[in-house]
Steps between C-alpha positions, in 0.01 A plus 500: 500500500356674203516393138729715286523559126798329333720759337691391191861601461653398172325186365140572410419162344330372816123506483332707768156391621247604759357215707141528627446827318130596518425249777379723780551231769876498422772761471650526152848357505762612246720211379758411240495179297828346385563461127434123514184552705617268780553763768293790629659758731326743734660760728417608852641773724514475876379782720745643755307317775522169314874552441548568875312178590703296253826649630387404851467138394137470391434252224343565159211274414378443147144368442424372150134435417519183291124452455554129542772473235860389565736768633743626235862565599569842659826693476498797742809715503620847602605717212786748503326840484801652318480234226130436416583299190611218729134428571423466130801269462360284779162486323658402167770264626308323778620155391853565622374566850308173550661166560 
């Protein structure tokens, strides 16, 4: 998986940030912050090999470095490549997806 830039289509009121920029021990991660500041979205793309392994039944693991703090809720999802604004909608309207 490699981090990908988030491309805006339509609504440009989301704030784009770069996480860990200038920290040589980390790779800079492009992200979008929701208007209310309560959600941050990042985007990754799978390599063909990773897609093959997932299609064969391998699991995706997500490690979050909490640095001893409580884990915040996560909301992974697969976006529709033909409708990228769906991802921005998810970032902005996250409340409707949690119970």
